[in-house]
C-alpha positions in Angstrom: 14.7 24.3 48.7 13.6 20.8 48.8 15.4 18.2 46.6 13.7 14.9 46.0 16.0 11.9 45.5 15.2 8.8 43.4 15.5 5.3 44.9 18.7 4.4 42.9 20.6 7.3 44.6 19.4 6.7 48.2 22.7 4.8 48.9 24.3 8.3 48.9 21.8 10.3 50.9 19.8 7.7 53.0 16.9 10.1 52.7 14.3 10.8 49.9 14.2 14.6 50.7 17.2 16.8 51.1 17.4 20.5 51.9 19.7 21.8 49.2 21.0 25.3 48.3 22.3 26.9 45.1 21.6 29.9 42.9 21.6 27.6 39.8 20.8 23.9 39.2 24.6 23.3 38.8 25.4 25.0 42.1 22.6 23.0 43.8 24.2 19.8 42.5 27.6 21.0 43.6 26.2 21.6 47.1 24.7 18.1 47.1 28.0 16.6 46.0 29.9 18.4 48.7 27.7 16.6 51.3 27.3 13.3 49.4 30.5 12.8 47.4 30.0 11.0 44.1 26.3 11.6 43.7 26.7 14.4 41.1 28.7 12.1 38.8 25.7 9.7 38.8 23.6 12.6 37.4 26.0 14.7 35.3 28.4 13.5 32.6 31.9 14.6 31.7 30.6 17.2 29.3 28.6 18.9 32.1 25.2 17.6 30.8 22.5 15.8 32.6 22.9 12.1 31.8 20.4 10.7 29.3 18.8 8.3 31.9 18.3 11.1 34.4 15.5 13.7 34.5 15.5 16.8 36.6 12.3 18.7 37.3 12.2 22.2 38.7 8.8 23.0 40.2 7.3 20.3 38.0 8.9 21.3 34.7 11.7 19.3 33.1 15.0 21.2 33.1 18.0 20.3 30.8 20.4 23.2 31.6 22.6 23.4 34.6 22.8 27.2 34.5 19.0 27.4 35.2 18.5 30.0 37.9 16.6 28.7 41.0 15.5 31.8 42.7 12.0 31.3 44.1 12.0 27.6 43.4 10.4 25.3 45.9 11.1 21.8 44.7 13.7 20.1 42.5 13.0 16.5 41.7 15.5 14.0 40.2 14.1 11.0 38.5 16.2 8.1 37.1 14.7 6.3 34.1 14.6 2.5 34.1 15.5 0.4 31.1 15.5 -3.2 30.3 14.7 -5.7 27.7 
């Protein structure tokens, strides 16, 4: 499936679109991390939750759980929220 990468993570992938594989969202991110070491830690915290400043959308709907099955999914998009003062 197609995985869309946000600008702040392009230093890992060098591309905005990656072909990624995994039966679940967690497996997809593990696949991504095996090819781009360290990228998963930028998205997932030590408690195995999506970091508060990250948003993951599966076929246009926000997903909060890493065990979300991805069978039949076409696009997963990662978005990093911006903050400032």
